Structure formats: C-alpha cells, structure tokens
N, C-alpha and C positions, 0 to 999 in steps of 0.2 A: 319233243313228237318227233316220229319220222318220218321225213319228207322222202322217204324211197318209193317209189312206185310200186305194184306187186307186178310179177309178169304175166306175159298171157295164162301160163300155164297153172299158175297159180289163182287168177282169174279164174278162169276154166273148174278148175276143180272147185274157189270159193261158191259156182253158178249153181255145176249139180251138184252140191252139197244142199243148197237151200231147196231146188227145184227137186231134189227125190229122196233125200234124206229126214229134212226138219226142218218146219216153215221160220223165216226171221224170228216171230212172235215170240213164237216157242225156244227160240234159242237165246232169243234175250231176256223169255223168263226165268229158263235154267240157269242162267251166268249171275242173273241178280238175287233168283235163288239161294245160287252156293257163297253168293256174296254174302248177304243176309248170314241164312244161317251159318256159317263161318265166325264170323265179325259177334256174333248173338255167342256162341260157343267159347272162345276167349276172351272175351268180358263177362262171362258166368259163370266158367269154370266147365267149361262142356257140358256144362249140363242139357243145352241147346239142343246139342247134339246127339244127345240120346233119344231126343220127338220128333226130329226131324231125320234119322240115318235114310230113311227112304227116298225123301227130294235130296238130301245129297249127294242119295246114292247117283241118282235118275244123273242129276246136272254134273254131278263130277266126268261120269262114263260123256256126254255131249259136249263138255269143252275138251276133253280128251279124242275128241271126233274134230275136234272144230283145228284144233290144233294137229291132231294128222294131215287135215286137208291142208293146212296152212304149212306144213313143212314136214311129208310125210319119212319118218324114221322105222318105228315099229313094222315095217312089211319091209323093208331092204334089208339084205343078208349081207 
C-alpha cells in the first residue's frame, strides 16, 4: 500500500474528472464490471468475453481515462 500523497495537480484533475466526466459510482461500476468480466473470461477460457464485449469496451475506456487523469502521457508529445 502506497503512503505517497497525491499532488495538488492530481487532486484537481481527479476532482474535475469526477465532477465533469463520470460519476464516481459509475466509475466504480465500470471497474467492477471489467474485473468481473476479465476474471470470468480467463476462468472460462474467454467464453464470457464474447458475451460482454460492450461492457468490456466501455469499462476499458473509463479505466484508461482514469489512468490519464492520474498520470497523463498520451497527450504529451
């Protein structure tokens, strides 16, 4: 477990992200969905991934958006 505090810039980006982009409850739901789908897909040899492609795609998008908020690098040149 990390004890490092977030920088003021990161806190601001997170606040803006959750105030303007996605509700925290929806983000938590997306994270749980992707974790559930991926775990079942591995356990069932990827059968579940075919059935949950839309949920997986949406969750993947939001996890990447959160990653960009926490540590942006795709926008940097």
